[in-house]
DRENZADO-319468 format. One line per 8 residues: for each residue x, y, z of C-alpha. Coordinates in nm, 4 decimals. Example, Ala and Ser with C-alpha at 12.3 -4.5 7.8 and 13.67 -1.06 7.14 Angstrom:
1.2300/-0.4500/0.7800; 1.3670/-0.1060/0.7140
//
This chain:
5.5001/12.8513/11.1998; 5.7252/13.1090/11.3607; 5.5040/13.3918/11.2315; 5.1918/13.2237/11.3722; 5.3622/13.1617/11.7074; 5.4764/13.5180/11.7498; 5.1396/13.6541/11.6385; 4.9600/13.4387/11.8956
5.2096/13.5461/12.1615; 5.1229/13.9104/12.0985; 4.7497/13.8353/12.1400; 4.7783/13.6567/12.4720; 4.7468/13.9847/12.6577; 5.0021/14.1373/12.8921; 5.3118/13.9217/12.9072; 5.6472/13.9589/13.0685
5.8536/14.1688/12.8259; 6.1715/13.9787/12.9072; 6.0012/13.6456/12.8359; 5.8653/13.7744/12.5055; 6.2078/13.9020/12.3993; 6.3585/13.5657/12.4953; 6.1154/13.3865/12.2624; 6.1906/13.6266/11.9788
6.5656/13.5887/12.0376; 6.5302/13.2108/12.0064; 6.3503/13.2459/11.6729; 6.6100/13.4919/11.5489; 6.8953/13.2607/11.6508; 6.7394/12.9749/11.4541; 6.6773/13.2062/11.1601; 7.0473/13.2939/11.1604
7.1401/12.9257/11.1450; 6.9118/12.8825/10.8454; 7.0817/13.1806/10.6784; 7.4192/13.0125/10.7313; 7.2808/12.6899/10.5856; 7.1503/12.8830/10.2839; 7.4893/13.0488/10.2412; 7.6791/12.7175/10.2459
7.4334/12.5401/10.0155; 7.3553/12.8324/9.7797; 6.9832/12.8614/9.8596; 6.9138/13.2250/9.7785; 6.5340/13.1931/9.7572; 6.5045/13.0316/10.0990; 6.7416/13.2909/10.2426; 6.5007/13.5556/10.1108
6.2178/13.4005/10.3146; 6.4323/13.4153/10.6283; 6.5118/13.7808/10.5707; 6.1394/13.8503/10.5314; 6.0860/13.6917/10.8717; 6.3603/13.9008/11.0329; 6.1907/14.2074/10.8903; 5.8568/14.0838/11.0308
6.0026/14.0749/11.3850; 6.1847/14.4062/11.3254; 6.5302/14.2525/11.3724; 6.6986/14.2782/11.0308; 7.0291/14.3645/11.1993; 7.0458/14.0055/11.3273; 7.2106/13.8993/11.0024; 7.5090/14.1293/11.0511
7.5208/14.0736/11.4276; 7.4835/13.6961/11.4540; 7.5833/13.5467/11.1193; 7.9595/13.6089/11.1699; 7.9409/13.4225/11.5023; 7.7620/13.1322/11.3347; 8.0310/13.1196/11.0642; 8.2957/13.1082/11.3359
8.1226/12.8201/11.5140; 8.0643/12.6150/11.1958; 8.3510/12.6943/10.9631; 8.2355/12.4710/10.6765; 7.9213/12.3133/10.5423; 8.0548/11.9737/10.6524; 8.0812/12.0969/11.0123; 7.7282/12.2374/10.9995
7.6018/11.9132/10.8419; 7.7538/11.7108/11.1271; 7.5460/11.9135/11.3745; 7.2351/11.8654/11.1579; 7.2955/11.4891/11.1480; 7.3292/11.4826/11.5248; 7.0309/11.6988/11.6151; 6.7665/11.6709/11.3421
6.5461/11.3735/11.2595; 6.5479/11.4272/10.8827; 6.7225/11.6059/10.5984; 6.6459/11.9797/10.5945; 6.4446/12.1332/10.3100; 6.3624/11.8088/10.1281; 6.0208/11.9701/10.0619; 6.1932/12.2345/9.8493
6.3073/11.9783/9.5932; 6.1282/11.8584/9.2808; 6.1384/11.5032/9.4168; 6.0657/11.4893/9.7884; 6.2463/11.2373/10.0086; 6.1032/11.1535/10.3499; 6.3394/10.9506/10.5694; 6.3038/10.8050/10.9170
6.4359/10.5144/11.1235; 6.2304/10.2608/11.3176; 6.2802/9.9022/11.4367; 6.6197/9.8748/11.2706; 6.4922/9.9823/10.9286; 6.6052/10.2984/10.7503; 6.2942/10.4115/10.5603; 6.3025/10.6357/10.2553
5.9924/10.7384/10.0599; 6.0267/10.9371/9.7364; 5.7533/11.1115/9.5417; 5.6966/11.4057/9.3102; 5.6629/11.7222/9.5185; 5.3199/11.8078/9.3814; 5.0026/11.8941/9.5672; 4.7795/11.5903/9.5005
5.0715/11.3506/9.5335; 5.1742/11.5009/9.8672; 4.8260/11.4507/10.0146; 4.8204/11.0758/9.9497; 5.1948/11.0144/9.9997; 5.2039/11.1752/10.3426; 4.8975/10.9703/10.4382; 5.0807/10.6481/10.3525
5.3907/10.7636/10.5436; 5.1804/10.8464/10.8517; 5.0204/10.5006/10.8488; 5.3636/10.3411/10.8089; 5.5070/10.5309/11.1042; 5.2066/10.4474/11.3237; 5.2326/10.0781/11.2377; 5.6050/10.0687/11.3138
5.5362/10.2266/11.6510; 5.2559/9.9828/11.7301; 5.4751/9.6839/11.6389; 5.7601/9.7907/11.8676; 5.6530/9.5580/12.1564; 5.6590/9.2551/11.9238; 5.9866/9.0884/11.8304; 5.9221/9.0015/11.4685
6.2946/8.9594/11.3915; 6.2997/9.2597/11.1593; 6.6151/9.2851/10.9502; 6.8485/9.5835/10.9948; 6.8147/9.7107/10.6415; 6.7030/9.9949/10.4151; 6.3600/10.0179/10.2553; 6.3052/10.2570/9.9656
5.9536/10.3219/9.8370; 5.8872/10.5199/9.5183; 5.5295/10.6495/9.5103; 5.3463/10.6844/9.1799; 4.9974/10.8384/9.1995; 4.7438/10.7352/8.9364; 4.3743/10.6831/8.8808; 4.2998/10.3568/9.0619
4.0878/10.2283/9.3519; 4.3383/10.0657/9.5876; 4.7150/10.0813/9.6461; 4.9339/9.8413/9.4500; 5.2865/9.7379/9.5504; 5.5476/9.6229/9.3012; 5.8743/9.4785/9.4303; 6.1940/9.5825/9.2552
6.4469/9.2984/9.2825; 6.7606/9.3675/9.4849; 6.9815/9.1746/9.7289; 7.0837/9.4877/9.9177; 6.7978/9.6418/10.1117; 6.4441/9.6473/9.9750; 6.2985/9.8571/9.6948; 5.9293/9.9006/9.6144
5.7152/10.0967/9.3746; 5.3830/10.1938/9.5335; 5.0973/10.3095/9.3106; 4.8456/10.5115/9.5121; 4.4987/10.6389/9.4172; 4.5055/11.0093/9.3334; 4.1586/11.0587/9.4779; 4.0985/10.7833/9.7355
3.7397/10.6821/9.8065; 3.6267/10.6467/10.1665; 3.5427/10.2800/10.1063; 3.6737/10.0375/9.8446; 3.5519/9.6805/9.7910; 3.3573/9.6944/10.1148; 3.6589/9.8005/10.3242; 3.7595/10.1476/10.4503
4.0440/10.2930/10.2447; 4.2796/10.2994/10.5454; 4.2556/9.9185/10.5665; 4.4062/9.8983/10.2185; 4.6861/10.1344/10.3277; 4.7512/9.9207/10.6358; 4.7661/9.6133/10.4126; 5.0305/9.7779/10.1894
5.2459/9.8719/10.4898; 5.1980/9.5225/10.6361; 5.3223/9.3632/10.3134; 5.6403/9.5718/10.3252; 5.6959/9.4942/10.6933; 5.6311/9.1235/10.6458; 5.8994/9.1110/10.3782; 6.1687/9.2601/10.6026
6.0985/9.0362/10.9009; 6.2078/8.6780/10.9618; 5.9274/8.5887/11.2015; 5.7051/8.3041/11.0862; 5.3859/8.3877/10.9017; 5.1883/8.2641/11.2022; 5.3759/8.4949/11.4421; 5.3390/8.7910/11.2072
4.9643/8.7371/11.1634; 4.9195/8.6945/11.5388; 5.0865/9.0326/11.6006; 4.8509/9.2075/11.3592; 4.5471/9.0336/11.5073; 4.6555/9.1709/11.8435; 4.6939/9.5222/11.7003; 4.3483/9.5180/11.5430
4.2019/9.3844/11.8660; 4.3447/9.6889/12.0475; 4.2106/9.9451/11.8018; 4.4715/9.9848/11.5289; 4.2207/10.1451/11.2928; 4.1293/10.4121/11.5475; 4.4940/10.5190/11.5468; 4.5288/10.5375/11.1690
4.1938/10.7100/11.1129; 4.0666/10.9956/11.3304; 3.7462/11.1772/11.2265; 3.8547/11.2165/10.8626; 4.1201/11.0520/10.6429; 4.4630/11.2142/10.6572; 4.4521/11.3331/10.2948; 4.1187/11.5087/10.3581
4.2389/11.6847/10.6736; 4.5679/11.7900/10.5128; 4.3801/11.9228/10.2097; 4.1655/12.1401/10.4360; 4.4641/12.2664/10.6352; 4.6757/12.3416/10.3282; 4.5112/12.4565/10.0088; 4.6673/12.4222/9.6670
4.7384/12.7981/9.6722; 4.9203/12.7662/10.0055; 5.1215/12.4751/9.8678; 5.2244/12.6412/9.5424; 5.3073/12.9854/9.6834; 5.6709/12.8749/9.7128; 5.8610/12.7008/9.4345; 5.9536/12.3377/9.4990
6.1812/12.2740/9.2077; 6.5342/12.2140/9.3349; 6.6900/11.9291/9.1368; 6.8225/11.7780/9.4600; 6.7615/11.8611/9.8270; 7.0485/12.0630/9.9739; 7.3271/11.8373/10.0993; 7.2181/11.5460/9.8801
7.5848/11.4611/9.8244; 7.6310/11.4208/10.2014; 7.5286/11.1125/10.3986; 7.2335/11.1451/10.6347; 7.1251/10.8584/10.8594; 6.8054/10.9266/11.0541; 6.8208/10.8231/11.4178; 6.5304/10.6315/11.5709
6.3589/10.7208/11.8944; 6.5068/10.5116/12.1751; 6.1853/10.3085/12.2035; 6.1927/10.2328/11.8291; 6.5515/10.1093/11.8127; 6.6105/9.7555/11.6945; 6.6336/9.4933/11.9706; 6.9799/9.4113/12.0999
6.8813/9.1034/12.2997; 6.9458/8.7489/12.1806; 6.7072/8.6342/11.9112; 6.4082/8.4130/11.9931; 6.5207/8.0612/12.0767; 6.8934/8.1390/12.0943; 7.0873/7.9197/12.3368; 7.4651/7.9385/12.3575
7.5127/7.5683/12.4299; 7.2860/7.4630/12.1425; 7.4618/7.7054/11.9087; 7.8044/7.5583/11.9848; 7.6669/7.2071/11.9397; 7.5437/7.3058/11.5926; 7.8865/7.4524/11.5102; 8.0544/7.1257/11.6108
7.8084/6.9315/11.3945; 7.8897/7.1551/11.0975; 8.2607/7.0793/11.1271; 8.1925/6.7075/11.1582; 7.9609/6.6946/10.8566; 8.1250/6.9412/10.6190; 8.4955/6.8548/10.6397; 8.4685/6.4945/10.5125
8.2692/6.6031/10.2047; 8.5631/6.8112/10.0728; 8.8639/6.6405/10.2357; 9.0588/6.5831/9.9099; 8.9407/6.9032/9.7424; 9.0471/7.1065/10.0448; 9.3953/6.9521/10.0584; 9.4466/7.0452/9.6961
9.3089/7.3991/9.7380; 9.5437/7.4690/10.0291; 9.8342/7.4429/9.7851; 9.6877/7.7284/9.5780; 9.8259/8.0704/9.6882; 9.5190/8.2534/9.5548; 9.2843/8.0347/9.7577; 9.4980/8.0837/10.0697
9.4969/8.4611/10.0238; 9.1187/8.4533/9.9823; 9.0792/8.2511/10.3041; 9.2857/8.5058/10.4955; 9.0756/8.7966/10.3687; 8.7478/8.6182/10.4411; 8.8596/8.5350/10.7951; 8.9701/8.8968/10.8451
8.6063/8.9954/10.7831; 8.4967/8.7886/11.0829; 8.3971/8.4608/10.9179; 8.4975/8.1435/11.1001; 8.6532/7.8264/10.9617; 8.3172/7.6498/10.9673; 8.1626/7.9190/10.7494; 8.4370/7.8733/10.4895
8.4320/7.4927/10.4753; 8.0520/7.4971/10.4459; 8.0806/7.7530/10.1644; 8.3430/7.5443/9.9835; 8.1352/7.2299/10.0413; 7.8233/7.3863/9.8887; 8.0184/7.4982/9.5797; 8.1606/7.1488/9.5350
7.8210/6.9813/9.5777; 7.6533/7.2145/9.3301; 7.9284/7.1601/9.0723; 7.9025/6.7833/9.0985; 7.5227/6.7916/9.0888; 7.5318/7.0087/8.7766; 7.7591/6.7554/8.6066; 7.5259/6.4631/8.6872
7.2570/6.3403/8.4516; 6.9842/6.3991/8.7103; 6.6800/6.5692/8.5596; 6.3925/6.5838/8.8090; 6.3832/6.7990/9.1204; 6.3295/6.5037/9.3602; 6.6327/6.3293/9.2095; 6.8371/6.6489/9.2357
6.7358/6.6994/9.5999; 6.8398/6.3432/9.6829; 7.1732/6.3855/9.5034; 7.2471/6.7185/9.6760; 7.1679/6.5678/10.0178; 7.4080/6.2812/9.9463; 7.6841/6.5097/9.8204; 7.6494/6.7348/10.1260
7.6631/6.4462/10.3739; 7.8892/6.1728/10.2313; 8.2683/6.1689/10.2534; 8.4456/6.2685/9.9350; 8.5914/5.9679/9.7535; 8.9593/5.9732/9.6583; 8.8710/5.8743/9.3027; 8.6110/6.1520/9.2602
8.6922/6.3780/8.9614; 8.8922/6.6824/9.0698; 8.7096/7.0138/9.0560; 8.8654/7.3184/8.8948; 9.0309/7.5616/9.1368; 8.8532/7.8393/8.9479; 8.5242/7.7283/9.1010; 8.6525/7.8398/9.4395
8.7283/8.2037/9.3657; 8.6915/8.4394/9.6602; 8.3641/8.5993/9.5511; 8.2075/8.2582/9.4908; 8.3076/8.1426/9.8397; 8.1697/8.4620/9.9960; 7.8425/8.4241/9.8061; 7.8170/8.0585/9.9082
7.8763/8.1475/10.2742; 7.5957/8.4016/10.2619; 7.3588/8.1708/10.0768; 7.4141/7.9100/10.3488; 7.2650/8.1578/10.5963; 6.9221/8.0830/10.4509; 6.9333/7.7264/10.5826; 7.0470/7.8625/10.9195
6.7419/8.0905/10.9289; 6.5173/7.7942/10.8572; 6.6889/7.5880/11.1275; 6.6097/7.8600/11.3823; 6.2382/7.8305/11.3063; 6.2350/8.1608/11.1181; 6.1240/8.2298/10.7614; 6.2619/8.4346/10.4726
5.9702/8.6041/10.2958; 6.1761/8.7623/10.0172; 6.2121/8.6361/9.6612; 6.5529/8.8010/9.6369; 6.6891/8.7607/9.9920; 6.8506/9.0637/10.1541; 7.1714/8.8779/10.2367; 7.3415/9.1820/10.3888
7.0498/9.2393/10.6266; 7.0281/8.8701/10.7155; 7.4016/8.8624/10.7905; 7.3745/9.1612/11.0245; 7.0668/9.0160/11.1940; 7.2242/8.6748/11.2578; 7.5501/8.8329/11.3740; 7.3810/9.0747/11.6148
7.1149/8.8479/11.7621; 7.2396/8.4905/11.7128; 7.6194/8.5382/11.7441; 7.6506/8.3897/11.3976; 7.9993/8.5331/11.3450; 8.1132/8.4847/11.7061; 8.0249/8.1305/11.8089; 8.2989/7.8753/11.7409
8.4630/7.5782/11.9105; 8.8226/7.4725/11.9654; 8.9330/7.2681/11.6657; 9.2376/7.1453/11.4813; 9.3690/7.4108/11.2388; 9.1981/7.3497/10.9070; 9.3634/7.5896/10.6660; 9.7291/7.5464/10.7608
9.9477/7.6475/10.5890; 9.6963/7.8976/10.4395; 9.6088/8.0780/10.7611
//
């Protein structure tokens, strides 16, 4: 790109010599930074390309003149990486690796797409990425309650007609395998190919949002009404245009076989454009007074169901230590008693002779709402280990989501993302009421 720019500059006719030198100096300065990067990350082949460029602009002495100053400014690769993290929108030189990683941030989601860095794969993978980025931009005005999470997509090209998504189960972020056609047809099953790409992106987005299905569908109807397809398809499909702009020979002229992109051992978090940041306003339907009323109701309903169990647990030093650590992580008393109550109810339901789902639902409702009887069989303290309480607290968030009129569309819920979402937009870890100490003498 720099070569093309400078060549065009020389063909524009008479130009101010000082201005032209200023442009060349800027290119040379950037080239020096790349040389420093190559030095710190042992990228000799890429450094050779930079030196070819310096020779092209007749400024080979730049390396000896400017590189020492760059080393002085960034004394280590970690210092240089910090500047890269601050100023760039993606990892540098990921297209020099055998497996390419494209990362970006939008609407609270950290996106990462991985695919083999081969010519045919790149054509169709970049097309999918472009559609995904356009859709995220178009959805920015809609508050679909998108989770702050990570989405990883592994692309596998193969001989097929339409894209196929396969979810890979995880409770931390989302992980997909996307199988794309190697040679997409302009129209498949009576629909333009880009519609099938939009559908694949929509499925991924739907899974990371908590908006109801009706709200999600309404947003997409609005996008199509305002010409979504004209923004994802212009004149020719992306893979066709890219193939004409970059031939296989152009693509393969440089080796793309690094085992890992440079700096792969260092963290890189892409920053979103300000207009694509996740919302910071209260979530749809949030009302402080209503929230506190619900908290009060949780205390009133949950405490009686474990009144004897809780008194016994408070005499257990391990339980008390667990309560202190859980509260130190920002969870309130009502979170903990609801978590303990759910564990107790599940244990008693499992011990019952109930067989059918309707009978089990009725039993669980009774156990979660009736006061614990003094003669009820004591439950083992081992049931209430710290990790079990933490898991129960997080599982209870799913009923909170439902109570807010939202929907979880994931088979394996992203509990970490849901926790962050509820905390940031519904004050889930802030709202509490004055109440009698529950865990004395534990905490």
